[in-house]
C-alpha angles and dihedrals in degrees: 000000000000124000118219113216116214113212114214112211113238120231112251116244115245117241121202129346134294119249092252093052090049092052092048091048092051091049092051092047091050092049092050091048091051092049091047093050092049092049091048091049091051091050091050092048092050090047091052091049091050092047092049092048091048092051092048091049092049091050091048092048091049092050093049091048091050092052091045091051094048095048097039089055095039144083115233117223117226106216118216112231095030133258126290115260133193101019102333117171102205116139115225111272098207112122088222089064100043107058115162089222092061118105090199121071121212113272125236118253127221094226138318121023136178131211122199141162113231136186093197121108107289142174091262090061088223129135089238129014137171112233130191113205117196146132107264112232096163112121089201095065127075091223124088136178121016108007140169132211122196145165129192090211142344089266094061126075122259113262126205128194132180113228104180127357094197093066108098101173145013131203120202119193135174128212111234111228092211104043098025089226129132109244129189120263090251088071097043094102091058097055141050102249121214097184143002126227123199120191124186121212133193126234114274110288093008133103136223128197114282092242090064092051092064110097119244110229125187132174117241131213125203105314 
């Protein structure tokens, strides 16, 4: 008896992709690439913002530390007659800032200012230097914002340096030893001050780092 073998045809293996599958695959790949590029761009933008904020904060912290160091190691001058407020144009009357040999005249301030002699490291590279700190409101000077003027002696020219252009105002107050109240700099000559407080302000509508908004307060001895 013979056995008839039935051969079952084998299904042919597919090779490659159909046109529709190829199109769908390309669409998915393109979508993933677009999403990845957008995500990468967002990450880069956030990184740039963080880096910029970090740099601004470091600059602000360095400026505050410099001011703290100067005033903590300095002696604040109480100016007779007060300090100009609200757009005054008085030039500083200190003889250390008005040398006849200077080719630079003292700039006008937009409000309060403070003058002190400090032994801390300073731009003049001198063991002791008299510094005038103010917000420059003089249209005739290239500086703007928080600025200093200094001279190592009457025989040296007056120097001016911009510290921070974003500072639009400065308030200087003195703590009265008798009433324990903070009084404006214009009344400093009429009291016995125990401490000085310097507050920095931005231009109208602008902002400055929070660390610069914190007042600088220093005790004072007999001036």
